[in-house]
BATIKE-144291 format. One record per residue (C-alpha): residue in one letter; x, y, z. Coordinates in steps of 0.1 Angstrom, whole numbers, padded with zeros to 4 digits, always signed. Layout:
BEGIN
AXYZ
...
This chain:
BEGIN
M+0421-0165+0121
H+0420-0139+0148
G+0387-0131+0163
D+0389-0094+0157
S+0402-0095+0121
S+0368-0084+0107
A+0363-0056+0132
P+0362-0022+0115
A+0392+0001+0121
F+0386+0027+0148
P+0381+0061+0131
D+0411+0084+0130
V+0404+0113+0153
M+0420+0138+0129
A+0396+0126+0102
V+0366+0130+0125
L+0378+0165+0136
R+0382+0176+0100
Q+0348+0162+0089
R+0330+0178+0119
T+0346+0212+0115
A+0353+0217+0078
E+0322+0238+0069
A+0325+0261+0099
H+0362+0264+0093
T+0356+0276+0058
R+0329+0300+0068
L+0351+0314+0096
E+0380+0320+0072
N+0357+0339+0049
A+0343+0360+0077
L+0377+0370+0090
E+0385+0387+0057
L+0422+0387+0066
L+0433+0379+0030
S+0413+0408+0015
P+0434+0430-0007
D+0417+0459+0011
L+0427+0447+0046
S+0429+0478+0068
V+0448+0483+0101
S+0415+0488+0119
R+0400+0455+0106
Y+0432+0436+0115
R+0432+0452+0150
D+0395+0443+0155
V+0402+0407+0145
L+0431+0404+0170
M+0410+0420+0198
R+0382+0395+0193
M+0407+0366+0190
H+0423+0378+0223
G+0389+0373+0240
F+0388+0336+0230
Y+0424+0328+0238
D+0423+0347+0271
A+0392+0328+0281
L+0404+0293+0270
E+0441+0292+0277
P+0437+0291+0315
R+0414+0261+0310
L+0440+0244+0289
D+0465+0252+0316
E+0443+0232+0340
R+0441+0202+0317
L+0475+0202+0300
T+0500+0214+0325
G+0520+0191+0349
A+0529+0155+0352
G+0511+0132+0328
S+0502+0159+0303
P+0496+0145+0268
L+0514+0176+0255
P+0543+0185+0279
D+0553+0216+0259
W+0518+0232+0261
P+0530+0262+0282
S+0553+0273+0253
R+0523+0273+0229
R+0503+0300+0247
K+0493+0328+0223
V+0479+0355+0247
P+0513+0371+0252
L+0517+0373+0214
L+0483+0388+0209
R+0490+0414+0236
H+0523+0423+0219
D+0507+0428+0186
L+0478+0448+0200
R+0501+0471+0219
L+0519+0479+0186
L+0484+0487+0172
G+0476+0511+0201
V+0455+0487+0223
D+0467+0482+0259
E+0456+0456+0284
A+0433+0480+0302
A+0413+0485+0270
L+0412+0447+0265
A+0398+0442+0300
T+0368+0463+0291
L+0358+0442+0261
P+0328+0418+0265
R+0339+0382+0270
P+0330+0357+0242
R+0309+0326+0249
V+0333+0297+0248
P+0328+0259+0251
A+0334+0242+0284
V+0366+0223+0288
G+0355+0196+0312
D+0382+0170+0305
V+0415+0165+0287
A+0398+0153+0255
A+0378+0186+0254
A+0411+0204+0259
M+0424+0185+0229
G+0395+0198+0209
V+0404+0234+0217
L+0440+0226+0209
Y+0430+0213+0175
V+0415+0246+0167
F+0442+0268+0181
E+0472+0248+0168
G+0455+0243+0135
A+0453+0281+0132
T+0490+0283+0131
L+0491+0266+0097
G+0469+0293+0081
G+0488+0320+0100
R+0517+0316+0077
F+0496+0327+0047
I+0480+0355+0067
V+0515+0369+0076
R+0526+0368+0040
H+0496+0389+0030
V+0495+0412+0060
V+0530+0424+0054
T+0519+0437+0020
T+0493+0460+0036
A+0495+0490+0059
V+0496+0468+0090
P+0531+0470+0107
P+0550+0438+0100
A+0561+0437+0137
A+0524+0432+0146
T+0523+0397+0132
T+0538+0376+0160
F+0504+0359+0167
F+0499+0347+0132
G+0536+0339+0127
S+0539+0324+0162
Y+0561+0293+0153
G+0580+0306+0123
D+0598+0278+0106
E+0588+0254+0133
V+0551+0254+0125
G+0551+0221+0107
R+0570+0203+0134
R+0548+0217+0162
W+0516+0209+0144
S+0528+0173+0139
Q+0535+0171+0176
A+0500+0184+0184
R+0484+0159+0160
H+0504+0131+0176
A+0492+0141+0211
I+0456+0143+0201
R+0458+0109+0184
A+0476+0093+0213
W+0451+0106+0239
T+0420+0096+0220
A+0433+0063+0205
G+0406+0036+0207
E+0385+0057+0231
A+0351+0066+0214
A+0341+0089+0243
R+0373+0108+0241
V+0370+0112+0203
E+0335+0125+0207
S+0344+0150+0235
C+0373+0163+0214
A+0352+0167+0183
V+0322+0182+0200
T+0344+0208+0217
A+0363+0217+0185
A+0330+0221+0166
A+0316+0242+0194
L+0346+0265+0193
F+0345+0269+0156
G+0308+0277+0160
A+0315+0303+0186
L+0342+0319+0165
E+0320+0319+0135
A+0292+0336+0154
E+0316+0362+0168
F+0330+0372+0134
A+0297+0371+0116
R+0285+0401+0137
């Protein structure tokens, strides 16, 4: 009989992340109102402008943690969303000079790679819901060409989400401190987004 046979299985980081963020995630989806039958161009533009603030603040921090040799997610640079947000906003009449004048949102610190994985969980997870948002938005007055952010990966969304999940699991496997840093950061980011869109 092996000595560790009775040891409890280490909790799956993805289950921890879901449990710690589920309620805030649901509240955020409701606050965004992107699936409203009355979605207007102005509301859609406002959502993208606010989202831009979060991605613009956090993607450079992910660059610091996830770029280069030893990155747990080597294709991170191809996942950046700020260029897509700026593309969509330009089509909606918002240029980069206007974006630069907006107040910066309060975002969680990204002090280590595990925290970066917490941000990644939120950002990459959003690509799954983005598919449903695109399907709805194209039935409204919003120009279909202004959906590159929410439709970022196209038919590759499932594969790329699977890769992100694998990277998060591999980095945190068996490391309680890493799981906690990842979960705390993801929950903090959902909280910050919820606070922003509740205004």
